[in-house]
C-alpha positions as CSV (number, residue, x, y, z in Angstrom):
1,Y,148.4,34.5,117.2
2,V,144.7,33.8,116.6
3,G,142.3,33.8,119.5
4,K,139.3,35.6,120.9
5,D,139.3,39.0,122.6
6,A,137.5,39.6,125.9
7,S,134.2,40.0,124.2
8,G,134.5,36.7,122.4
9,Q,135.2,38.2,119.0
10,P,137.9,36.8,116.8
11,F,141.3,38.3,117.3
12,V,144.4,38.0,115.0
13,M,147.8,39.3,115.8
14,G,150.7,38.7,113.4
15,F,154.2,37.7,114.1
16,K,155.5,41.2,113.1
17,I,154.0,42.9,116.1
18,W,155.3,40.3,118.5
19,K,158.8,40.8,117.0
20,E,158.5,44.6,117.3
21,I,157.4,44.3,120.9
22,A,160.2,41.9,121.8
23,E,162.9,44.2,120.2
24,L,161.5,47.5,121.7
25,N,163.0,48.8,124.9
26,W,159.6,50.0,126.0
27,K,160.8,50.9,129.6
28,N,163.2,53.5,128.2
29,V,160.4,54.8,125.8
30,M,158.1,55.2,128.8
31,K,160.7,57.0,130.9
32,K,161.1,59.6,128.1
33,I,157.5,60.6,127.9
34,K,157.1,64.3,128.9
35,V,153.4,64.9,128.1
36,P,150.4,64.0,130.3
37,V,149.2,60.4,129.8
38,K,146.0,58.7,130.7
39,I,145.7,54.9,130.3
40,I,142.1,53.7,130.3
41,Q,141.9,49.9,130.8
42,A,138.9,47.7,130.2
43,Q,138.4,45.3,133.1
44,K,137.8,42.4,130.7
45,D,141.0,42.9,128.8
46,G,142.6,40.1,130.8
47,K,145.3,39.9,133.4
48,L,148.2,39.9,130.9
49,F,147.2,43.2,129.3
50,I,146.2,44.8,132.6
51,S,149.5,43.9,134.3
52,F,151.6,45.0,131.3
53,N,149.8,48.4,131.2
54,K,150.2,48.9,134.9
55,E,153.9,48.1,134.7
56,A,154.3,50.5,131.7
57,F,152.4,53.2,133.7
58,H,154.9,52.9,136.5
59,Y,157.8,54.2,134.2
60,I,155.9,57.3,133.0
61,K,157.2,60.3,135.0
62,S,154.9,63.0,133.6
63,N,151.3,63.8,134.8
64,K,149.5,60.5,134.6
65,K,146.4,58.7,135.5
66,F,145.4,55.0,135.2
67,E,141.7,54.2,135.1
68,T,140.0,50.9,134.8
69,I,136.4,50.8,133.5
70,F,134.8,47.9,135.3
71,G,132.6,45.6,133.2
72,A,134.0,47.0,130.0
73,D,135.3,44.7,127.2
74,H,138.3,45.6,125.0
75,V,136.3,47.9,122.7
76,F,134.1,49.4,125.5
77,R,131.0,48.2,123.7
78,R,128.6,49.1,126.5
79,N,130.8,51.6,128.2
80,R,131.6,54.2,125.5
81,I,129.8,57.1,127.2
82,K,131.8,56.6,130.3
83,L,135.0,56.2,128.2
84,Y,134.2,59.4,126.3
85,K,133.4,61.5,129.4
86,S,136.5,60.4,131.1
87,T,138.6,61.2,128.1
88,L,137.1,64.6,127.6
89,K,137.6,65.5,131.3
90,W,141.3,64.6,130.9
91,F,141.6,66.7,127.7
92,D,139.9,69.7,129.5
93,K,142.5,69.4,132.2
94,F,145.6,69.1,130.1
95,L,145.0,70.5,126.6
């Protein structure tokens, strides 16, 4: 797959990763997680990635938090301080 990410930058994803995703029973993997999990989603990642992450989040049974950083692109180019602060707060709580 060749396309552009949410920020307009070139994005290349090879066949191997799509094959691995298709063969992985990710729902069972998510159900087995026993450690705290925080998913930080960039708003501009697109509906496909956001919906997949939200569905995966549903299967996690441990302490969890889903956060969307509004206005952020996939690499959090203008939102890194917010990303770092949110991540450090999570680490302080669970590590």
